C-alpha positions, -999 to 999 in steps of 0.1 A, spaced: -157 -53 102 -172 -58 68 -179 -93 56 -147 -111 48 -141 -116 11 -114 -124 -14 -108 -88 -24 -79 -94 -48 -68 -125 -67 -36 -128 -87 -32 -157 -110 -2 -167 -130 14 -133 -127 46 -129 -147 66 -97 -154 96 -93 -177 118 -64 -186 143 -58 -213 178 -51 -199 210 -48 -219 194 -65 -249 181 -95 -229 149 -104 -213 148 -105 -175 119 -122 -158 112 -106 -124 79 -123 -115 75 -160 -123 40 -172 -120 27 -156 -88 -5 -170 -73 -19 -151 -43 -51 -138 -26 -57 -108 -5 -86 -110 19 -106 -80 32 -99 -73 68 -66 -91 68 -30 -79 71 -7 -97 46 31 -93 47 56 -101 20 91 -109 31 122 -117 11 156 -104 1 161 -72 -19 157 -81 -56 133 -109 -50 105 -91 -68 84 -77 -39 82 -41 -52 74 -52 -88 46 -75 -75 32 -46 -54 32 -24 -85 13 -50 -105 -12 -57 -78 -20 -19 -75 -23 -14 -113 7 8 -115 23 -17 -138 8 -43 -161 18 -80 -159 35 -96 -190 12 -126 -184 -15 -136 -159 -44 -118 -144 -52 -95 -114 -89 -94 -103 -100 -68 -78 -135 -75 -64 -141 -99 -92 -131 -74 -119 -103 -85 -143 -80 -54 -147 -61 -66 -178 -84 -49 -203 -88 -16 -184 -74 16 -199 -47 36 -182 -74 62 -174 -97 36 -158 -68 22 -137 -59 57 -125 -95 63 -114 -95 30 -96 -63 38 -78 -76 72 -66 -108 58 -52 -102 22 -40 -64 18 -35 -40 34 -10 -2 33 -16 27 39 8 60 39 -10 96 36 4 99 74 -2 72 95 12 64 114 -21 49 143 -3 44 176 -21 69 200 -5 49 232 -9 18 218 9 14 215 46 9 181 63 -28 187 64 -30 197 28 -10 167 17 -35 144 34 -64 164 20 -51 160 -15 -58 123 -15 -94 131 -4 -98 156 -32 -85 131 -58 -108 104 -45 -138 127 -48 -146 128 -11 -169 158 -3 -150 187 12 -173 187 42 -156 155 53 -120 165 49 -114 181 83 -127 152 103 -110 125 82 -77 144 81 -77 150 119 -85 113 126 -57 100 103 -30 125 117 -40 115 152 -36 79 144 0 84 132 8 107 161 12 139 140 -19 159 149 2 187 164 23 190 132 -6 195 108 5 229 96 42 220 91 58 216 57 75 182 48 110 198 50 103 206 87 98 169 95 122 141 100 122 112 75 102 90 98 76 118 103 73 122 66 66 85 62 39 87 89 23 115 69 24 93 38 6 66 58 -21 91 69 -25 102 33 -28 66 21 -56 57 45 -76 89 45 -100 80 17 -107 46 33 -93 24 5 -105 -11 0 -69 -22 -7 -38 -7 9 -4 -15 -5 26 -5 15 62 -10 4 85 -10 35 63 15 53 82 12 85 118 14 71 123 50 84 107 44 118 121 33 151 109 0 165 83 15 188 68 37 161 69 8 136 49 -13 161 24 16 165 20 19 127 13 -19 124 -13 -14 151 -29 14 130 -29 -10 100 -46 -37 120 -72 -13 133 -80 -1 98 -83 -37 86 -106 -47 114 -128 -16 114 -131 -9 77 -125 -43 61 -95 -31 42 -72 -57 27 -36 -46 35 -5 -60 19 29 -47 30 65 -56 24 90 -56 53 124 -69 63 116 -65 100 111 -100 114 98 -84 146 66 -74 127 58 -107 110 39 -121 140 14 -92 137 3 -104 102 -26 -127 94 -7 -141 64 30 -140 56 43 -149 21 80 -157 15 93 -144 -18 125 -155 -35 137 -151 -71 103 -139 -84 83 -167 -68 63 -172 -37 80 -201 -20 61 -204 12 31 -190 32 
């Protein structure tokens, strides 16, 4: 594994939205650190702010106050174009919906993330095969998303997210569509990636059976981290 480091630091993160003419504060002063090679889990009830926090950590949304630093770089002053380039090359995302392109095959969906990250085409076949094997879908590489179950689509999304070897992987309820055995397998994949490649992984989950696999578990309630 790569040398352990504080890959991401979030300090004083606040996020507010305007709703119905009033200000709604969703994040209320978040302080957290994600360490390379470690699997961190966020748990908490729906509406506690977990998804909003993940979006801020990944540069998909900007905080109303506070600072996110990735590998020592403060992201607050970055342009949208710079943040997009950072996400393509250094961050992997798994959302609650698989967000696969319906006209592309499983293989082509995974290869798309490699293309966007600027990975040489000569490496695509090996990386795609390795990732699809890891999620148990090597034999379905030529299928289209509509030919897969919801759980299978989510597994493709995981393969797509890890293909370009991101330094940071953010996964929002990545096992929600999977049965307990496959969910445990995917957590094993995450742990293998963290150990082998030094990736910092942060995921949200309601599944208490998975919490013991984490290196760190944060409890989130009402926009705050209330325990670790």
